[in-house]
N, CA, C and O of each residue as an XYZ file, in Angstrom:
360
protein
N      22.355    -14.624     24.136
C      20.987    -14.864     24.544
C      20.060    -14.413     23.404
O      20.166    -13.286     22.921
N      19.168    -15.288     22.989
C      18.256    -15.004     21.889
C      16.829    -14.935     22.420
O      16.085    -15.912     22.339
N      16.451    -13.788     22.958
C      15.090    -13.637     23.469
C      14.205    -13.009     22.401
O      14.671    -12.201     21.598
N      12.945    -13.375     22.393
C      12.011    -12.834     21.417
C      11.444    -11.524     21.920
O      11.200    -11.353     23.115
N      11.239    -10.608     21.003
C      10.629     -9.319     21.310
C       9.323     -9.213     20.537
O       9.247     -9.607     19.373
N       8.325     -8.695     21.171
C       7.023     -8.520     20.533
C       6.940     -7.111     19.965
O       7.291     -6.142     20.638
N       6.478     -7.001     18.733
C       6.216     -5.688     18.154
C       4.725     -5.597     17.846
O       4.075     -6.609     17.586
N       4.202     -4.407     17.875
C       2.792     -4.193     17.598
C       2.678     -3.058     16.596
O       3.299     -2.009     16.761
N       1.885     -3.271     15.559
C       1.727     -2.283     14.503
C       0.245     -2.086     14.233
O      -0.501     -3.057     14.109
N      -0.179     -0.847     14.142
C      -1.556     -0.537     13.771
C      -1.596     -0.215     12.287
O      -0.860      0.652     11.816
N      -2.464     -0.917     11.542
C      -2.629     -0.639     10.120
C      -4.112     -0.527      9.797
O      -4.970     -0.995     10.546
N      -4.385      0.093      8.682
C      -5.744      0.253      8.195
C      -6.382     -1.122      7.967
O      -5.718     -2.041      7.487
N      -7.645     -1.262      8.304
C      -8.349     -2.534      8.156
C      -8.387     -3.041      6.728
O      -8.262     -4.242      6.488
N      -8.561     -2.127      5.774
C      -8.588     -2.521      4.368
C      -7.231     -3.068      3.943
O      -7.154     -4.096      3.269
N      -6.165     -2.382      4.334
C      -4.827     -2.855      4.007
C      -4.585     -4.233      4.619
O      -4.030     -5.114      3.963
N      -4.991     -4.419      5.851
C      -4.836     -5.711      6.519
C      -5.551     -6.812      5.740
O      -4.985     -7.883      5.522
N      -6.779     -6.559      5.324
C      -7.543     -7.566      4.577
C      -6.881     -7.889      3.240
O      -6.793     -9.055      2.854
N      -6.417     -6.866      2.539
C      -5.775     -7.084      1.246
C      -4.487     -7.881      1.399
O      -4.245     -8.824      0.646
N      -3.662     -7.505      2.369
C      -2.394     -8.205      2.599
C      -2.652     -9.636      3.054
O      -1.992    -10.561      2.579
N      -3.591     -9.830      3.956
C      -3.890    -11.170      4.462
C      -4.336    -12.090      3.330
O      -3.939    -13.255      3.290
N      -5.149    -11.588      2.420
C      -5.602    -12.386      1.280
C      -4.420    -12.840      0.422
O      -4.339    -14.003      0.029
N      -3.510    -11.916      0.139
C      -2.337    -12.246     -0.679
C      -1.435    -13.231      0.056
O      -0.978    -14.213     -0.529
N      -1.178    -12.971      1.334
C      -0.322    -13.870      2.106
C      -0.929    -15.261      2.208
O      -0.208    -16.256      2.132
N      -2.248    -15.343      2.379
C      -2.917    -16.649      2.416
C      -2.671    -17.409      1.113
O      -2.386    -18.606      1.132
N      -2.782    -16.715     -0.011
C      -2.542    -17.341     -1.313
C      -1.104    -17.832     -1.443
O      -0.834    -18.809     -2.141
N      -0.191    -17.151     -0.769
C       1.224    -17.538     -0.795
C       1.565    -18.572      0.276
O       2.691    -19.067      0.324
N       0.597    -18.899      1.135
C       0.825    -19.858      2.203
C       1.588    -19.278      3.373
O       2.266    -20.004      4.100
N       1.483    -17.965      3.559
C       2.181    -17.282      4.638
C       1.194    -16.605      5.570
O       0.039    -16.372      5.212
N       1.664    -16.292      6.772
C       0.874    -15.453      7.661
C       1.616    -14.127      7.853
O       2.744    -13.964      7.388
N       0.984    -13.209      8.526
C       1.561    -11.876      8.699
C       2.902    -11.933      9.435
O       3.853    -11.255      9.047
N       2.978    -12.738     10.492
C       4.217    -12.826     11.268
C       5.376    -13.328     10.407
O       6.470    -12.765     10.449
N       5.141    -14.373      9.638
C       6.194    -14.920      8.782
C       6.651    -13.895      7.752
O       7.848    -13.755      7.499
N       5.703    -13.181      7.161
C       6.047    -12.164      6.158
C       6.871    -11.035      6.785
O       7.848    -10.576      6.194
N       6.482    -10.597      7.960
C       7.208     -9.502      8.616
C       8.607     -9.954      9.028
O       9.568     -9.200      8.874
N       8.735    -11.175      9.551
C      10.050    -11.694      9.930
C      10.938    -11.804      8.689
O      12.117    -11.459      8.751
N      10.394    -12.280      7.559
C      11.166    -12.375      6.317
C      11.632    -10.992      5.877
O      12.780    -10.823      5.463
N      10.747    -10.007      5.964
C      11.085     -8.627      5.625
C      12.231     -8.110      6.504
O      13.189     -7.528      5.996
N      12.132     -8.318      7.796
C      13.173     -7.851      8.716
C      14.506     -8.563      8.475
O      15.567     -7.948      8.583
N      14.455     -9.851      8.151
C      15.692    -10.589      7.847
C      16.351    -10.054      6.578
O      17.578    -10.017      6.491
N      15.549     -9.637      5.588
C      16.106     -9.063      4.362
C      16.774     -7.717      4.664
O      17.799     -7.394      4.064
N      16.219     -6.944      5.570
C      16.850     -5.682      5.968
C      18.228     -5.962      6.555
O      19.202     -5.288      6.221
N      18.304     -6.962      7.433
C      19.589     -7.318      8.044
C      20.556     -7.810      6.975
O      21.721     -7.413      6.968
N      20.093     -8.663      6.080
C      20.972     -9.260      5.074
C      21.507     -8.231      4.082
O      22.661     -8.314      3.663
N      20.672     -7.260      3.704
C      21.085     -6.283      2.689
C      21.573     -4.969      3.280
O      22.261     -4.198      2.610
N      21.223     -4.719      4.517
C      21.587     -3.442      5.122
C      20.769     -2.285      4.587
O      21.163     -1.125      4.700
N      19.620     -2.613      4.001
C      18.749     -1.574      3.444
C      17.319     -2.095      3.361
O      17.052     -3.273      3.599
N      16.415     -1.198      3.022
C      15.037     -1.605      2.760
C      15.064     -2.425      1.468
O      15.632     -1.970      0.476
N      14.468     -3.617      1.452
C      14.624     -4.516      0.300
C      13.687     -4.237     -0.884
O      13.365     -5.148     -1.647
N      13.261     -3.013     -1.034
C      12.464     -2.636     -2.193
C      12.577     -1.142     -2.393
O      12.997     -0.409     -1.497
N      12.198     -0.700     -3.573
C      12.294      0.707     -3.922
C      11.191      1.496     -3.220
O      10.014      1.157     -3.340
N      11.558      2.524     -2.502
C      10.582      3.380     -1.823
C      10.233      4.563     -2.724
O      10.555      5.713     -2.427
N       9.573      4.250     -3.818
C       9.153      5.261     -4.785
C       7.780      4.875     -5.323
O       7.383      3.710     -5.290
N       7.079      5.866     -5.810
C       5.793      5.584     -6.433
C       6.007      4.823     -7.731
O       6.972      5.072     -8.453
N       5.100      3.890     -8.026
C       5.139      3.220     -9.320
C       4.690      4.223    -10.373
O       4.078      5.232    -10.024
N       4.973      3.982    -11.643
C       4.496      4.896    -12.680
C       2.980      5.107    -12.612
O       2.505      6.224    -12.814
N       2.220      4.049    -12.332
C       0.766      4.174    -12.223
C       0.376      5.065    -11.036
O      -0.482      5.939    -11.164
N       1.015      4.836     -9.879
C       0.705      5.652     -8.705
C       1.035      7.119     -8.956
O       0.286      8.007     -8.548
N       2.150      7.369     -9.622
C       2.551      8.731     -9.941
C       1.555      9.388    -10.889
O       1.193     10.550    -10.704
N       1.111      8.651    -11.900
C       0.125      9.183    -12.851
C      -1.195      9.479    -12.147
O      -1.814     10.512    -12.401
N      -1.630      8.577    -11.262
C      -2.870      8.804    -10.511
C      -2.745     10.034     -9.623
O      -3.683     10.825     -9.519
N      -1.593     10.198     -8.983
C      -1.358     11.352     -8.105
C      -1.420     12.647     -8.910
O      -2.042     13.622     -8.488
N      -0.766     12.647    -10.078
C      -0.770     13.843    -10.921
C      -2.176     14.153    -11.417
O      -2.585     15.313    -11.448
N      -2.918     13.112    -11.806
C      -4.292     13.319    -12.267
C      -5.158     13.877    -11.144
O      -5.969     14.773    -11.376
N      -4.993     13.357     -9.933
C      -5.754     13.868     -8.791
C      -5.439     15.338     -8.552
O      -6.329     16.114     -8.203
N      -4.180     15.728     -8.736
C      -3.790     17.128     -8.549
C      -4.468     18.013     -9.600
O      -4.920     19.114     -9.284
N      -4.540     17.540    -10.838
C      -5.205     18.300    -11.901
C      -6.690     18.415    -11.598
O      -7.284     19.481    -11.761
N      -7.293     17.307    -11.153
C      -8.727     17.316    -10.880
C      -9.101     18.199     -9.693
O     -10.241     18.653     -9.595
N      -8.161     18.444     -8.802
C      -8.445     19.325     -7.665
C      -8.805     20.727     -8.143
O      -9.529     21.446     -7.455
N      -8.310     21.123     -9.310
C      -8.600     22.440     -9.865
C      -9.924     22.485    -10.612
O     -10.392     23.557    -10.994
N     -10.538     21.297    -10.822
C     -11.823     21.235    -11.520
C     -12.950     21.326    -10.497
O     -13.064     20.455     -9.634
N     -13.790     22.367    -10.575
C     -14.840     22.549     -9.563
C     -15.805     21.371     -9.476
O     -16.201     20.994     -8.373
N     -16.191     20.783    -10.595
C     -17.153     19.687    -10.579
C     -16.555     18.434     -9.951
O     -17.221     17.766     -9.160
N     -15.330     18.110    -10.284
C     -14.729     16.874     -9.801
C     -14.411     16.938     -8.306
O     -14.331     15.898     -7.652
N     -14.232     18.121     -7.767
C     -13.883     18.245     -6.348
C     -14.982     17.664     -5.465
O     -14.696     17.138     -4.390
N     -16.230     17.753     -5.905
C     -17.347     17.227     -5.129
C     -17.553     15.733     -5.349
O     -18.268     15.090     -4.580
N     -16.945     15.181     -6.373
C     -17.180     13.801     -6.760
C     -16.022     12.886     -6.376
O     -16.253     11.729     -6.024
N     -14.795     13.367     -6.433
C     -13.616     12.513     -6.328
C     -12.751     12.898     -5.140
O     -12.322     14.044     -5.009
N     -12.499     11.913     -4.270
C     -11.571     12.157     -3.166
C     -10.637     10.980     -2.929
O      -9.715     11.076     -2.119
N     -10.865      9.862     -3.631
C      -9.994      8.689     -3.492
C      -9.647      8.149     -4.870
O     -10.278      8.510     -5.863
N      -8.629      7.274     -4.928
C      -8.269      6.648     -6.194
C      -9.418      5.807     -6.731
O      -9.644      5.768     -7.940
N     -10.149      5.130     -5.840
C     -11.289      4.309     -6.260
C     -12.346      5.186     -6.927
O     -12.864      4.840     -7.989
N     -12.664      6.318     -6.306
C     -13.645      7.240     -6.891
C     -13.148      7.786     -8.219
O     -13.939      7.990     -9.140
N     -11.848      8.025     -8.329
C     -11.267      8.502     -9.582
C     -11.476      7.467    -10.677
O     -11.898      7.812    -11.781
N     -11.185      6.197    -10.385
C     -11.343      5.151    -11.382
C     -12.808      5.012    -11.789
O     -13.107      4.817    -12.968
N     -13.718      5.110    -10.830
C     -15.146      5.047    -11.146
C     -15.567      6.230    -12.008
O     -16.348      6.069    -12.946
N     -15.056      7.417    -11.695
C     -15.378      8.616    -12.461
C     -14.864      8.500    -13.889
O     -15.554      8.893    -14.829
N     -13.655      7.964    -14.061
C     -13.087      7.788    -15.400
C     -13.843      6.737    -16.205
O     -13.883      6.809    -17.434
N     -14.444      5.762    -15.524
C     -15.191      4.701    -16.213
C     -16.614      5.092    -16.576
O     -17.285      4.380    -17.324
N     -17.085      6.242    -16.040
C     -18.455      6.683    -16.359
C     -18.565      7.023    -17.830
O     -17.594      7.423    -18.473
N     -19.778      6.853    -18.350
C     -20.025      7.194    -19.767
C     -19.960      8.665    -20.018
O     -20.145      9.107    -21.152
């Protein structure tokens, strides 16, 4: 018997918008992408991607940790976006 099961996931609105934009460009919707992901788990017996920070994410994380010790930056920077804006300032 092949009955369908409904799953429900709560995600951040920004993440949803970013993913939806990319999936639209690929001609996919969220359901199709999630089903493809789940099928890859079954086919490989594992998560089909590396669960590690990218070199850029790791560098940003380390920089944020260093900036936490800077009294001035603590009041200015709390997100990666704010960090990038702070680094781009003259």
